[in-house]
N, C-alpha and C positions, 0 to 999 in steps of 0.2 A: 916630418911628422913627430910630434912630441910624445913623451911617455904616456900622458893621459889619453891621447887619441888611440895609441896602440892598445892600451889596457881596455878602453871602452870597446874597441873593435873586437878584441879577443873575447871579451865577456859576451858581447852580442852574438858572436859566432858560436860560442859554447852554449848559450841559451837556445839559439836557433837549432843546433844539433840535438839538444836534449828534447826540445819540443817535437822535432821531426821524429825522433826515436819513440817518444811517448805515443804520438798519434799513429805511427806505424805499427806498434805493438797492439794498440787498441783495435786496429783494423784486422790484424792477423788473428788475434785471440779475443773476440768479443765475449763479454760476460754472459753466461747461460744460467738459467734456473737449474736447481738440483733435480735430476730425474728421480722418479719414485724408487728405482732400483738402487739408488745410492743414498737415499734419505736416511738420516740417523734414526728416525722414528720407525723405519721398517727393518732395522737390523735384527737378526735372530740370535747371533752370538753375543754372549755377555761380555762387556768390556773388562779390562784388567783392573783399572783403578777404582771403579765405582760399582755399585750393585746393579745399576742400570744406566743406559745412555741418557745423558742430560739433554733435555729438549732445547733445540737451538732456534732462535728467532730469525736469524739471517743465514744465508748461504748462497754461494756462487760456485759455478763450475767453469773450467776452461778446457777445451779439447781440440784435438786435431784428428783427422781421419786419413787412412791410407788403405788402398785395396789389399786384400789378403795376399794375393799373388805377388804384388810388389814388395810387401813386407817380408815374405818368405825369401825373395831373392836378395833383399838387402841385409837380412840378419841371419846368422847361423842359428837354426832352431832344432838341432838334433840332440837326442838323448837328454842328459841333465841340463844342457844349455838351452833347452827349448821353452823355458818359462818366460813368456813375454812380460808378465807382471813384475817378475824380479828384475828384468832388464830395465823397465820403466822406473821402478823404485830406486834402483841403484844409480841410474843416470841422473835422476832428480836430486837425490841427496848428496851427490858428489860434485854438483856444480860449484864453481869457485865462490859465489857469494855465501853459500851455506857452509862451505869448508872454512871460509874466513870467519863467519859467525862463530863456528865451533872453536876456532883457535882463540879468538878474543874472549869468548865466554869462558873457555877453559883457563885462560890466564887470570881472569877475575875470580873465578872459583878457587883457584890455587892460592891466590893472595888472601882471600877471606879465610880459607882453611888454615893457612899458615899463621895468620894473626890470632885466630880463635882456637887453634889446636883442635879443629873439628874432625870428626871421624869421616872416613871415606864412605860414600854411598855404595851399598852392596850391589845395586843394579849395574848390569854390564852394558857398556856402549856397543851398539852394532858396529861390527868391523866391515866397512864397505870395501876395504882394500884386500880382502881375502883372495888368495890366488885360486885358480881352478874354476869350476863351474858354479855359478850362483853364489850364495852366501848363506851363512847360518843365522837364523833369527828366531827369537822366541818372544811371546808377549811379555811385557814388563821391561824389556830392554829399552834403551834410550838412543836418541839421535841428537846431533848438534850439542854434544857435551851436556846432556840431560835436559835440554830445552823441550824436547818432544819425547813422549812415551808411546811405545807400541801397544795399542789397545786390543787389536784383533787382527788375525791373519786368516783370510778367507781363501780357500782353494776352489776356484771356479772352473768347471769343465769347459774346455775350449777345443773344438774340433778343427784340425788342420787337414785340408783335403790332400795335400802333397805327402802326408805321412802315412806309413803303413798302420801305425797304431790308431785306434778309433778316436782317442781324445788326448789332448795335451793340457797341462795345467797352467792357468793364468792366476797368479797370486795377487790378491787385492789386500792391501794393508792400510789400516786406519791408525793414525797417530793423534794423541791429544797434546794440548799445550795450555798453559795458564791455569786459571781457577775454573774447575768444572762444576762448582756449586752454584745454583741459581741465586741471585741476590735476594736477600730478605727484605721485608717491608720496613724494618727498623735499622737497616744497615747504615752506618754513618757514612756521610759523603766527605770527600777530601777536596782540597782547593783545586785539584785538577782531576778530571774524570776521563778514564779511558773507555770509549764506547763498547768495546768488546773485551770481556774479562777472561775469555778462554774459548776453547772450541776443539774441533777435530779437523784433521787433514786426511783425505783418502786419495790414494793413487791406484788407478784401475786401468786395465786393458780389457775392453768389452767389445763384443761383436755387435753388428747391426741387428741381428736376430734377437740377441739378449735385450737390447734396449727397446725393441719392438714388443717383447713379450710382456703380457699383463700378469701372468701367473708365474712367479719365480720358481715354483716347484717343477715347472715343466721346461726349465731352461735346457736340459740335456736333449729333450726331444726337439726343441727349437733349433739347437745347433745342428743336430743330425739331419733334420729335414731340409734345412737350407743347404748344407754341405753336399748332400746326396743329389740335389737338384742340378749341381754343376755350375751354379751361378757364383760369380766372384763377389763376395760380400765385403763391406767396409769394416775395418777394425778401428776402434776409437781408443786413443790414448787420452786419459782424463785425469785432471787434478780437481778435486772438490774441497772447498773450505766451508765448514760450518762454524758459526759464531754464536756465543752465548752473550746476550746483551747485558750490560752493566746496570741497566735501569728497569727493563721489562721483567715482570714476574708472571706474565701470562703463560699459559700452557700451549701456546700455539706451536705448530710444527715449523720446520725451517722453510723459508721462502727466499727468493732472491733479494739481496740487499737493495736492488733497484726498486723493489715494490714497497719499501717501507715509507711511511709518511714523512713529509719534509719538515720534521720538527727538530732535526739535529742542529747543533751549533756548528760554527766554522771549523773548530778543532776536530769534532767528530767526523765531519765530511772529509777533511784532509787526511785523517788517520785511515779511514776506510778506502779512500782513493789511493793512498800510498800502498796499502796492502794489496789492492787489485793490481797496481802497476808492478809491484815486486813479484806477485804471483805470475804475471805474464812474463816477466824477465826470466824467472826460474824455469817455466815451461819451455820458453824459447831456447834457453841454454841446454836443457835436458834433451830436447829434440835434436839439437845440433850435436850433442855429445853422442847420441845414438847413430848419427850419420843419416838422419832421415829428413833433413831440412829441405832437400830438393824434391821429395816425393810426397810429403804430407799436404793435405788440403785443409782450408779453413772450415770451421764448424760454426755457423751462426744460428743453427736451430737443430733440435734433436730429431732423429728419424721418426 
């Protein structure tokens, strides 16, 4: 067997493995529409970077679900270590691809600052490696060496039946990236156009009762009534991505990117498909990092 045959065989094997992994991840984590409870247009807290939330034309969610009783058995949820939202955020942002992104971006930033003698950014990077329970975070802090900014931190009441206390806190955090300003009608176009100019990422741990609730203000009652009934409810670990289109200036609210008209070019389609695949990889690695790979179930529709 000559070298060309060996190289061709290895290349075919590599492409086959990549294709299998891609299809496997698509099956495990199908793209979902953004539920109303997570839509940017329904947020009550003011974002850090802008006066209001920028309306997003596209959005997708990826989620897994696990019975509450199983989740309690798998994870320590006592005292200060009982925040499921913090666990989910930390597991996501400490996956090896994002850590590698941070290292590479940090090297580039340091090179640019060294050449231009630029001043250091006063904003503080979130320290995901902090010892002890949880981590300290404030709005305005950054992740992945400044690529993402913490826009809002929502404390969602979350009742755990196995605990003596009536509620535990699930922290929902929204991060922004890129350009949050909607494109203007006279904005000049470049030779290459990125279909998504910026947007928001939200990491949430929500109960089945919360996702079923129509009135957000009654969420505490929803949690309590379901928990007191003795039924084991599903807990959803969710990653949501909202995108601001580079071309649309409409005031439409965010919808699934699958619902957009087929007017995109090949580059746009490849960019969006890459983002979806990368999102699935990060969700998959975060779940594995939490030790939940063998207990979670696929979510192909909201309750």
